[in-house]
C-alpha positions in Angstrom: -180.6 -119.7 -4.7 -179.5 -121.8 -1.7 -181.9 -123.1 0.9 -181.8 -121.2 4.2 -180.2 -123.2 7.0 -182.0 -123.7 10.2 -180.3 -121.9 13.1 -178.0 -123.9 15.2 -179.5 -125.0 18.5 -178.4 -122.7 21.3 -177.4 -123.6 24.8 -180.1 -125.4 26.8 -182.1 -123.1 29.0 -182.3 -123.9 32.7 -185.9 -124.9 32.4 -184.8 -127.6 29.9 -182.0 -129.0 32.0 -182.6 -132.0 34.2 -183.4 -130.9 37.8 -181.7 -132.1 40.9 -184.3 -133.2 43.4 -184.2 -131.6 46.8 -185.0 -133.8 49.8 -185.7 -131.1 52.4 -187.5 -128.0 51.0 -189.3 -126.3 52.6 -187.6 -126.3 56.0 -190.8 -127.5 57.5 -189.9 -130.9 56.0 -187.0 -131.0 58.4 -188.8 -129.5 61.3 -191.5 -132.1 61.0 -189.2 -135.0 60.1 -191.2 -135.4 56.9 -189.3 -137.6 54.5 -191.9 -137.7 51.8 -189.7 -135.6 49.3 -186.7 -137.8 50.1 -188.7 -141.0 49.7 -190.1 -139.8 46.3 -186.6 -138.8 45.1 -185.2 -142.2 46.1 -188.0 -144.1 44.5 -187.6 -142.1 41.3 -184.1 -143.5 40.8 -182.6 -140.0 41.1 -178.8 -140.1 40.5 -178.2 -137.1 42.8 -180.2 -135.7 45.6 -179.5 -132.3 47.0 -179.8 -131.8 50.8 -178.4 -129.6 53.6 -178.7 -132.5 56.0 -176.6 -135.4 54.6 -175.4 -136.7 58.0 -176.9 -137.5 61.3 -176.8 -134.6 63.7 -176.8 -131.8 61.1 -180.5 -130.9 61.8 -180.0 -130.9 65.6 -179.9 -127.1 65.6 -183.6 -127.3 64.6 -184.3 -129.8 67.3 -184.8 -132.5 64.7 -183.1 -135.8 63.8 -183.9 -135.5 60.1 -181.2 -136.9 57.8 -181.3 -137.4 54.0 -179.2 -140.4 53.2 -179.3 -143.4 50.9 -180.7 -146.6 52.2 -177.9 -148.4 54.0 -176.0 -145.1 54.5 -173.5 -145.6 51.7 -172.3 -142.9 49.4 -173.7 -144.7 46.3 -176.3 -147.2 45.3 -177.6 -149.1 42.3 -180.4 -147.3 40.6 -183.6 -149.0 41.8 -185.4 -148.1 38.6 -183.1 -149.4 35.9 -180.0 -151.1 37.4 -179.0 -154.4 35.9 -179.9 -157.4 38.0 -176.3 -158.0 39.1 -175.7 -154.5 40.4 -174.2 -154.5 43.9 -174.0 -151.2 45.9 -170.6 -152.2 47.4 -169.0 -152.4 44.0 -170.0 -148.8 43.2 -167.7 -147.4 45.9 -164.5 -148.9 44.3 
């Protein structure tokens, strides 16, 4: 008699997948210019942050100047949690 094989692992469920932090949910964050969620996501070293307000002026329809952008305004940055000491933000854009 052969030993029973354990079942193959199935696809990962959504709850097991890494999440993408949001910077502006609920909308009250934008209305009150509350950047605490954005600040927490940036401090965590998140590689991707989801937002509906990536540029200055996009929240103007809510009479707000909220914008969720990386420090320095660039499209990429070195991970503040685990980047090597020589990492330079400008090199990431090339």
